[in-house]
N, CA, C and O atoms as a Tinker XYZ file with bonds, in Angstrom:
   312  protein
     1  N     33.796000  184.818000  150.199000    73     2
     2  CA    33.385000  184.722000  148.811000    64     1     3
     3  C     32.580000  185.977000  148.447000    63     2     4     5
     4  O     31.690000  186.386000  149.192000    81     3
     5  N     32.899000  186.582000  147.302000    73     3     6
     6  CA    32.165000  187.786000  146.916000    64     5     7
     7  C     30.718000  187.481000  146.554000    63     6     8     9
     8  O     30.372000  186.372000  146.148000    81     7
     9  N     29.896000  188.497000  146.713000    73     7    10
    10  CA    28.475000  188.370000  146.388000    64     9    11
    11  C     28.293000  188.745000  144.922000    63    10    12    13
    12  O     28.359000  189.921000  144.566000    81    11
    13  N     28.064000  187.739000  144.065000    73    11    14
    14  CA    27.885000  187.985000  142.645000    64    13    15
    15  C     26.443000  188.394000  142.391000    63    14    16    17
    16  O     25.507000  187.684000  142.759000    81    15
    17  N     26.280000  189.533000  141.764000    73    15    18
    18  CA    24.945000  190.013000  141.452000    64    17    19
    19  C     24.582000  189.755000  140.002000    63    18    20    21
    20  O     25.328000  189.117000  139.258000    81    19
    21  N     23.441000  190.255000  139.625000    73    19    22
    22  CA    22.947000  190.074000  138.266000    64    21    23
    23  C     23.897000  190.687000  137.240000    63    22    24    25
    24  O     24.125000  190.108000  136.178000    81    23
    25  N     24.448000  191.850000  137.555000    73    23    26
    26  CA    25.366000  192.526000  136.626000    64    25    27
    27  C     26.565000  191.640000  136.300000    63    26    28    29
    28  O     27.019000  191.606000  135.156000    81    27
    29  N     27.077000  190.929000  137.295000    73    27    30
    30  CA    28.227000  190.045000  137.080000    64    29    31
    31  C     27.888000  188.956000  136.062000    63    30    32    33
    32  O     28.684000  188.672000  135.167000    81    31
    33  N     26.731000  188.357000  136.196000    73    31    34
    34  CA    26.342000  187.282000  135.288000    64    33    35
    35  C     26.012000  187.798000  133.888000    63    34    36    37
    36  O     26.220000  187.092000  132.902000    81    35
    37  N     25.505000  189.012000  133.800000    73    35    38
    38  CA    25.282000  189.631000  132.494000    64    37    39
    39  C     26.618000  189.876000  131.807000    63    38    40    41
    40  O     26.767000  189.611000  130.614000    81    39
    41  N     27.587000  190.380000  132.560000    73    39    42
    42  CA    28.924000  190.613000  131.997000    64    41    43
    43  C     29.585000  189.301000  131.595000    63    42    44    45
    44  O     30.302000  189.246000  130.596000    81    43
    45  N     29.352000  188.264000  132.357000    73    43    46
    46  CA    29.898000  186.953000  132.025000    64    45    47
    47  C     29.385000  186.500000  130.654000    63    46    48    49
    48  O     30.149000  185.969000  129.847000    81    47
    49  N     28.113000  186.708000  130.398000    73    47    50
    50  CA    27.540000  186.340000  129.104000    64    49    51
    51  C     28.080000  187.226000  127.985000    63    50    52    53
    52  O     28.258000  186.763000  126.858000    81    51
    53  N     28.341000  188.501000  128.291000    73    51    54
    54  CA    28.927000  189.396000  127.287000    64    53    55
    55  C     30.333000  188.945000  126.913000    63    54    56    57
    56  O     30.725000  189.041000  125.750000    81    55
    57  N     31.088000  188.457000  127.882000    73    55    58
    58  CA    32.441000  187.958000  127.603000    64    57    59
    59  C     32.363000  186.734000  126.701000    63    58    60    61
    60  O     33.128000  186.618000  125.744000    81    59
    61  N     31.456000  185.832000  126.997000    73    59    62
    62  CA    31.292000  184.632000  126.173000    64    61    63
    63  C     30.881000  185.019000  124.755000    63    62    64    65
    64  O     31.399000  184.469000  123.784000    81    63
    65  N     29.960000  185.957000  124.637000    73    63    66
    66  CA    29.524000  186.422000  123.317000    64    65    67
    67  C     30.688000  187.057000  122.559000    63    66    68    69
    68  O     30.856000  186.810000  121.365000    81    67
    69  N     31.481000  187.863000  123.235000    73    67    70
    70  CA    32.626000  188.514000  122.609000    64    69    71
    71  C     33.659000  187.492000  122.150000    63    70    72    73
    72  O     34.239000  187.629000  121.073000    81    71
    73  N     33.884000  186.481000  122.958000    73    71    74
    74  CA    34.831000  185.420000  122.588000    64    73    75
    75  C     34.350000  184.692000  121.333000    63    74    76    77
    76  O     35.126000  184.473000  120.403000    81    75
    77  N     33.094000  184.327000  121.310000    73    75    78
    78  CA    32.539000  183.637000  120.140000    64    77    79
    79  C     32.617000  184.514000  118.896000    63    78    80    81
    80  O     32.916000  184.038000  117.801000    81    79
    81  N     32.343000  185.795000  119.083000    73    79    82
    82  CA    32.434000  186.726000  117.966000    64    81    83
    83  C     33.864000  186.802000  117.431000    63    82    84    85
    84  O     34.076000  186.803000  116.218000    81    83
    85  N     34.832000  186.865000  118.323000    73    83    86
    86  CA    36.238000  186.937000  117.904000    64    85    87
    87  C     36.638000  185.675000  117.150000    63    86    88    89
    88  O     37.367000  185.753000  116.160000    81    87
    89  N     36.178000  184.529000  117.598000    73    87    90
    90  CA    36.484000  183.270000  116.915000    64    89    91
    91  C     35.882000  183.278000  115.507000    63    90    92    93
    92  O     36.550000  182.919000  114.538000    81    91
    93  N     34.626000  183.689000  115.405000    73    91    94
    94  CA    33.980000  183.726000  114.088000    64    93    95
    95  C     34.656000  184.738000  113.160000    63    94    96    97
    96  O     34.865000  184.459000  111.979000    81    95
    97  N     34.994000  185.906000  113.692000    73    95    98
    98  CA    35.610000  186.942000  112.861000    64    97    99
    99  C     37.015000  186.556000  112.430000    63    98   100   101
   100  O     37.480000  186.996000  111.379000    81    99
   101  N     37.692000  185.748000  113.218000    73    99   102
   102  CA    39.067000  185.377000  112.882000    64   101   103
   103  C     39.135000  184.453000  111.671000    63   102   104   105
   104  O     40.206000  184.289000  111.086000    81   103
   105  N     38.029000  183.856000  111.287000    73   103   106
   106  CA    38.077000  182.973000  110.120000    64   105   107
   107  C     38.365000  183.736000  108.837000    63   106   108   109
   108  O     38.686000  183.125000  107.818000    81   107
   109  N     38.257000  185.062000  108.866000    73   107   110
   110  CA    38.564000  185.869000  107.695000    64   109   111
   111  C     40.041000  186.240000  107.609000    63   110   112   113
   112  O     40.450000  186.908000  106.660000    81   111
   113  N     40.841000  185.821000  108.577000    73   111   114
   114  CA    42.285000  186.016000  108.506000    64   113   115
   115  C     42.818000  184.937000  107.573000    63   114   116   117
   116  O     42.650000  183.748000  107.845000    81   115
   117  N     43.460000  185.337000  106.473000    73   115   118
   118  CA    43.844000  184.341000  105.464000    64   117   119
   119  C     44.952000  183.387000  105.901000    63   118   120   121
   120  O     44.947000  182.220000  105.509000    81   119
   121  N     45.888000  183.855000  106.693000    73   119   122
   122  CA    47.017000  183.019000  107.110000    64   121   123
   123  C     46.606000  182.144000  108.297000    63   122   124   125
   124  O     46.235000  182.677000  109.342000    81   123
   125  N     46.663000  180.810000  108.165000    73   123   126
   126  CA    46.240000  179.925000  109.255000    64   125   127
   127  C     47.038000  180.121000  110.545000    63   126   128   129
   128  O     46.482000  180.037000  111.640000    81   127
   129  N     48.326000  180.380000  110.419000    73   127   130
   130  CA    49.129000  180.573000  111.633000    64   129   131
   131  C     48.747000  181.875000  112.334000    63   130   132   133
   132  O     48.643000  181.912000  113.560000    81   131
   133  N     48.541000  182.930000  111.570000    73   131   134
   134  CA    48.122000  184.204000  112.162000    64   133   135
   135  C     46.754000  184.061000  112.823000    63   134   136   137
   136  O     46.497000  184.635000  113.881000    81   135
   137  N     45.878000  183.282000  112.176000    73   135   138
   138  CA    44.552000  183.046000  112.739000    64   137   139
   139  C     44.650000  182.333000  114.089000    63   138   140   141
   140  O     44.013000  182.736000  115.063000    81   139
   141  N     45.456000  181.269000  114.134000    73   139   142
   142  CA    45.571000  180.519000  115.390000    64   141   143
   143  C     46.259000  181.344000  116.467000    63   142   144   145
   144  O     45.921000  181.221000  117.644000    81   143
   145  N     47.220000  182.186000  116.086000    73   143   146
   146  CA    47.873000  183.062000  117.063000    64   145   147
   147  C     46.903000  184.102000  117.615000    63   146   148   149
   148  O     46.939000  184.426000  118.802000    81   147
   149  N     46.037000  184.622000  116.747000    73   147   150
   150  CA    45.038000  185.602000  117.185000    64   149   151
   151  C     44.058000  184.973000  118.165000    63   150   152   153
   152  O     43.729000  185.567000  119.192000    81   151
   153  N     43.599000  183.780000  117.847000    73   151   154
   154  CA    42.675000  183.078000  118.736000    64   153   155
   155  C     43.362000  182.754000  120.056000    63   154   156   157
   156  O     42.762000  182.913000  121.119000    81   155
   157  N     44.605000  182.304000  120.004000    73   155   158
   158  CA    45.349000  181.982000  121.231000    64   157   159
   159  C     45.560000  183.231000  122.080000    63   158   160   161
   160  O     45.455000  183.176000  123.306000    81   159
   161  N     45.856000  184.349000  121.435000    73   159   162
   162  CA    46.044000  185.602000  122.177000    64   161   163
   163  C     44.753000  186.007000  122.883000    63   162   164   165
   164  O     44.769000  186.360000  124.063000    81   163
   165  N     43.627000  185.954000  122.155000    73   163   166
   166  CA    42.364000  186.364000  122.752000    64   165   167
   167  C     41.969000  185.430000  123.893000    63   166   168   169
   168  O     41.480000  185.879000  124.930000    81   167
   169  N     42.180000  184.143000  123.698000    73   167   170
   170  CA    41.867000  183.179000  124.754000    64   169   171
   171  C     42.738000  183.403000  125.986000    63   170   172   173
   172  O     42.262000  183.299000  127.116000    81   171
   173  N     44.010000  183.710000  125.767000    73   171   174
   174  CA    44.910000  183.951000  126.905000    64   173   175
   175  C     44.490000  185.197000  127.683000    63   174   176   177
   176  O     44.622000  185.244000  128.906000    81   175
   177  N     43.984000  186.205000  126.971000    73   175   178
   178  CA    43.495000  187.402000  127.660000    64   177   179
   179  C     42.292000  187.068000  128.543000    63   178   180   181
   180  O     42.181000  187.560000  129.666000    81   179
   181  N     41.408000  186.242000  128.034000    73   179   182
   182  CA    40.240000  185.851000  128.823000    64   181   183
   183  C     40.675000  185.005000  130.023000    63   182   184   185
   184  O     40.196000  185.211000  131.139000    81   183
   185  N     41.574000  184.064000  129.792000    73   183   186
   186  CA    42.065000  183.214000  130.886000    64   185   187
   187  C     42.767000  184.048000  131.957000    63   186   188   189
   188  O     42.617000  183.791000  133.151000    81   187
   189  N     43.533000  185.045000  131.523000    73   187   190
   190  CA    44.283000  185.876000  132.463000    64   189   191
   191  C     43.343000  186.683000  133.365000    63   190   192   193
   192  O     43.672000  186.963000  134.517000    81   191
   193  N     42.187000  187.051000  132.842000    73   191   194
   194  CA    41.258000  187.906000  133.586000    64   193   195
   195  C     40.057000  187.158000  134.157000    63   194   196   197
   196  O     39.113000  187.785000  134.637000    81   195
   197  N     40.080000  185.837000  134.111000    73   195   198
   198  CA    38.884000  185.098000  134.521000    64   197   199
   199  C     38.594000  185.164000  136.020000    63   198   200   201
   200  O     37.486000  184.835000  136.444000    81   199
   201  N     39.546000  185.574000  136.811000    73   199   202
   202  CA    39.324000  185.639000  138.253000    64   201   203
   203  C     38.842000  187.011000  138.712000    63   202   204   205
   204  O     38.658000  187.217000  139.911000    81   203
   205  N     38.636000  187.938000  137.811000    73   203   206
   206  CA    38.148000  189.260000  138.187000    64   205   207
   207  C     36.711000  189.161000  138.699000    63   206   208   209
   208  O     35.897000  188.415000  138.155000    81   207
   209  N     36.417000  189.917000  139.742000    73   207   210
   210  CA    35.058000  189.911000  140.294000    64   209   211
   211  C     34.442000  191.307000  140.317000    63   210   212   213
   212  O     33.231000  191.438000  140.490000    81   211
   213  N     35.248000  192.346000  140.147000    73   211   214
   214  CA    34.745000  193.726000  140.165000    64   213   215
   215  C     34.066000  194.019000  138.825000    63   214   216   217
   216  O     34.710000  193.986000  137.776000    81   215
   217  N     32.776000  194.303000  138.867000    73   215   218
   218  CA    32.015000  194.483000  137.631000    64   217   219
   219  C     32.482000  195.694000  136.835000    63   218   220   221
   220  O     32.397000  195.687000  135.607000    81   219
   221  N     32.965000  196.717000  137.492000    73   219   222
   222  CA    33.463000  197.898000  136.785000    64   221   223
   223  C     34.713000  197.541000  135.990000    63   222   224   225
   224  O     34.850000  197.938000  134.833000    81   223
   225  N     35.614000  196.800000  136.603000    73   223   226
   226  CA    36.848000  196.387000  135.925000    64   225   227
   227  C     36.524000  195.442000  134.770000    63   226   228   229
   228  O     37.110000  195.555000  133.693000    81   227
   229  N     35.604000  194.522000  134.984000    73   227   230
   230  CA    35.214000  193.580000  133.933000    64   229   231
   231  C     34.623000  194.343000  132.751000    63   230   232   233
   232  O     34.938000  194.045000  131.599000    81   231
   233  N     33.767000  195.324000  133.032000    73   231   234
   234  CA    33.159000  196.121000  131.969000    64   233   235
   235  C     34.222000  196.891000  131.188000    63   234   236   237
   236  O     34.136000  196.993000  129.964000    81   235
   237  N     35.212000  197.428000  131.877000    73   235   238
   238  CA    36.309000  198.136000  131.202000    64   237   239
   239  C     37.117000  197.184000  130.324000    63   238   240   241
   240  O     37.505000  197.539000  129.211000    81   239
   241  N     37.368000  195.984000  130.821000    73   239   242
   242  CA    38.114000  194.988000  130.037000    64   241   243
   243  C     37.335000  194.589000  128.778000    63   242   244   245
   244  O     37.931000  194.410000  127.715000    81   243
   245  N     36.025000  194.451000  128.888000    73   243   246
   246  CA    35.197000  194.122000  127.729000    64   245   247
   247  C     35.278000  195.245000  126.696000    63   246   248   249
   248  O     35.406000  194.982000  125.501000    81   247
   249  N     35.205000  196.484000  127.151000    73   247   250
   250  CA    35.302000  197.627000  126.246000    64   249   251
   251  C     36.650000  197.650000  125.544000    63   250   252   253
   252  O     36.717000  197.891000  124.339000    81   251
   253  N     37.723000  197.402000  126.285000    73   251   254
   254  CA    39.062000  197.366000  125.687000    64   253   255
   255  C     39.176000  196.221000  124.685000    63   254   256   257
   256  O     39.768000  196.391000  123.619000    81   255
   257  N     38.620000  195.068000  125.011000    73   255   258
   258  CA    38.684000  193.914000  124.109000    64   257   259
   259  C     37.932000  194.192000  122.819000    63   258   260   261
   260  O     38.395000  193.825000  121.739000    81   259
   261  N     36.781000  194.833000  122.919000    73   259   262
   262  CA    36.031000  195.193000  121.712000    64   261   263
   263  C     36.853000  196.114000  120.818000    63   262   264   265
   264  O     36.905000  195.936000  119.601000    81   263
   265  N     37.489000  197.095000  121.436000    73   263   266
   266  CA    38.319000  198.040000  120.689000    64   265   267
   267  C     39.472000  197.307000  119.991000    63   266   268   269
   268  O     39.769000  197.572000  118.826000    81   267
   269  N     40.113000  196.390000  120.711000    73   267   270
   270  CA    41.231000  195.642000  120.137000    64   269   271
   271  C     40.772000  194.731000  119.005000    63   270   272   273
   272  O     41.475000  194.583000  118.005000    81   271
   273  N     39.614000  194.128000  119.153000    73   271   274
   274  CA    39.081000  193.262000  118.096000    64   273   275
   275  C     38.806000  194.085000  116.843000    63   274   276   277
   276  O     39.099000  193.647000  115.730000    81   275
   277  N     38.239000  195.284000  117.027000    73   275   278
   278  CA    37.985000  196.139000  115.866000    64   277   279
   279  C     39.279000  196.535000  115.160000    63   278   280   281
   280  O     39.304000  196.668000  113.936000    81   279
   281  N     40.349000  196.722000  115.923000    73   279   282
   282  CA    41.632000  197.094000  115.316000    64   281   283
   283  C     42.273000  195.907000  114.598000    63   282   284   285
   284  O     42.816000  196.050000  113.502000    81   283
   285  N     42.203000  194.746000  115.223000    73   283   286
   286  CA    42.844000  193.559000  114.646000    64   285   287
   287  C     42.012000  193.008000  113.493000    63   286   288   289
   288  O     42.552000  192.617000  112.458000    81   287
   289  N     40.711000  192.980000  113.677000    73   287   290
   290  CA    39.792000  192.433000  112.676000    64   289   291
   291  C     38.852000  193.544000  112.217000    63   290   292   293
   292  O     37.718000  193.621000  112.690000    81   291
   293  N     39.301000  194.404000  111.304000    73   291   294
   294  CA    38.524000  195.591000  110.941000    64   293   295
   295  C     37.125000  195.309000  110.397000    63   294   296   297
   296  O     36.259000  196.182000  110.463000    81   295
   297  N     36.887000  194.127000  109.868000    73   295   298
   298  CA    35.561000  193.827000  109.329000    64   297   299
   299  C     34.578000  193.428000  110.414000    63   298   300   301
   300  O     33.389000  193.254000  110.147000    81   299
   301  N     35.073000  193.281000  111.645000    73   299   302
   302  CA    34.210000  192.778000  112.709000    64   301   303
   303  C     33.521000  193.925000  113.440000    63   302   304   305
   304  O     34.098000  195.000000  113.607000    81   303
   305  N     32.296000  193.693000  113.870000    73   303   306
   306  CA    31.522000  194.644000  114.653000    64   305   307
   307  C     30.850000  193.934000  115.811000    63   306   308   309
   308  O     29.697000  193.525000  115.678000    81   307
   309  N     31.544000  193.765000  116.977000    73   307   310
   310  CA    30.917000  193.047000  118.097000    64   309   311
   311  C     29.804000  193.835000  118.733000    63   310   312
   312  O     29.181000  193.366000  119.686000    81   311
């Protein structure tokens, strides 16, 4: 079992914060189907990467997710 340090748990909280932010920002998407697809896509990305333990990789994924959220939801600023 890997040794999870403080950085890992800080990143875990950043992922949760980013997810909540994406959910809140998606309410400004006018089309309900597009909104639900966006939320499903973001959730699937988190589920796909939930087994990552390398803090560098997790940090890179968070940075990429922030960039993608800004592109998809231009009014959002995570």
